[in-house]
C-alpha positions in Angstrom: 26.6 38.0 -26.4 22.9 38.9 -26.0 21.3 42.2 -26.6 20.6 44.5 -23.6 17.2 43.6 -22.1 17.0 40.2 -23.7 17.5 37.3 -21.3 19.9 34.5 -22.4 18.5 31.0 -21.9 20.0 29.3 -18.9 21.7 25.9 -19.1 19.8 23.1 -17.4 22.4 22.8 -14.6 22.0 26.5 -13.8 18.2 26.7 -13.7 17.2 28.0 -10.3 13.9 28.5 -8.5 13.8 32.1 -9.5 13.5 31.1 -13.1 9.8 30.6 -12.7 9.0 34.2 -12.0 11.1 35.8 -14.7 9.2 37.8 -17.3 10.9 35.7 -20.1 8.1 33.1 -19.5 5.5 35.2 -21.2 4.1 32.2 -23.0 3.0 30.5 -19.8 -0.4 31.2 -18.2 -0.2 33.6 -15.3 -2.1 31.4 -12.9 0.1 28.5 -13.6 3.2 30.6 -13.2 1.9 32.0 -9.9 1.0 28.6 -8.6 4.4 27.1 -9.4 6.2 30.2 -8.0 4.3 29.9 -4.7 5.0 26.2 -4.5 8.7 26.7 -5.2 8.9 29.6 -2.8 7.6 27.4 0.0 9.8 24.4 -0.7 12.0 24.9 2.4 9.0 25.1 4.6 7.2 22.0 3.4 4.8 23.7 1.0 2.4 26.7 1.1 -0.2 26.9 3.9 -3.9 26.4 3.0 -4.7 30.0 3.9 -2.1 31.3 1.4 -3.4 29.1 -1.4 -7.0 30.2 -0.7 -6.1 33.8 -0.5 -4.2 33.8 -3.8 -6.2 31.4 -5.9 -9.6 31.0 -4.3 -9.5 27.2 -3.8 -8.0 24.8 -1.4 -4.8 22.7 -1.4 -6.1 19.7 -3.2 -6.9 21.5 -6.5 -3.6 23.4 -6.1 -1.5 20.3 -5.7 -3.4 18.5 -8.5 -2.5 21.4 -10.8 1.1 21.4 -9.7 1.4 17.7 -10.4 -0.1 18.2 -13.9 2.2 21.1 -14.6 5.2 19.0 -13.6 4.4 16.7 -16.5 4.3 19.4 -19.1 7.5 19.9 -21.2 7.4 23.7 -20.9 7.7 23.4 -17.1 10.2 20.6 -17.2 12.5 22.9 -19.1 12.1 25.7 -16.5 12.7 23.8 -13.3 15.7 21.7 -12.3 15.4 18.0 -11.4 15.8 18.6 -7.6 13.0 21.2 -7.6 10.7 18.9 -9.5 11.4 16.0 -7.2 10.8 18.1 -4.1 7.5 19.5 -5.5 6.3 16.0 -6.3 7.2 14.8 -2.8 5.3 17.7 -1.2 2.3 16.9 -3.4 2.3 13.3 -2.5 2.4 14.3 1.2 -0.7 16.3 0.6 -2.5 13.4 -1.1 -1.3 10.8 1.4 -0.8 12.6 4.7 1.0 10.6 7.4 -1.4 8.8 9.7 -1.6 9.7 13.3 -1.9 6.7 15.6 -4.6 6.7 18.2 -3.7 5.9 21.7 -5.3 2.4 21.2 -3.1 1.8 18.2 0.0 2.9 20.0 -0.8 0.5 22.9 -0.9 -2.4 20.5 2.7 -1.7 19.3 
């Protein structure tokens, strides 16, 4: 049993998206923690909007997603997030780096 006020470490299969924002992660930089928390919060909606990223961090989506991709390679973050969350964040980052192309009317006519 753990002492009152001391969080017990979660088993990997029980890690949730809420784990990122818990105060038990005191050894992680606040900006990194805030960035991952924002990205995880917006997973169901396809990622945070550019305005939200700029308002919270003062830079655009590309540096934000580059930092997220970097953090997802770090062992500390891999321990905090479950595999499904990591996969979804990586997929959203790749969408930002390689947005789907829109076909022009001329290209559509050729099909």
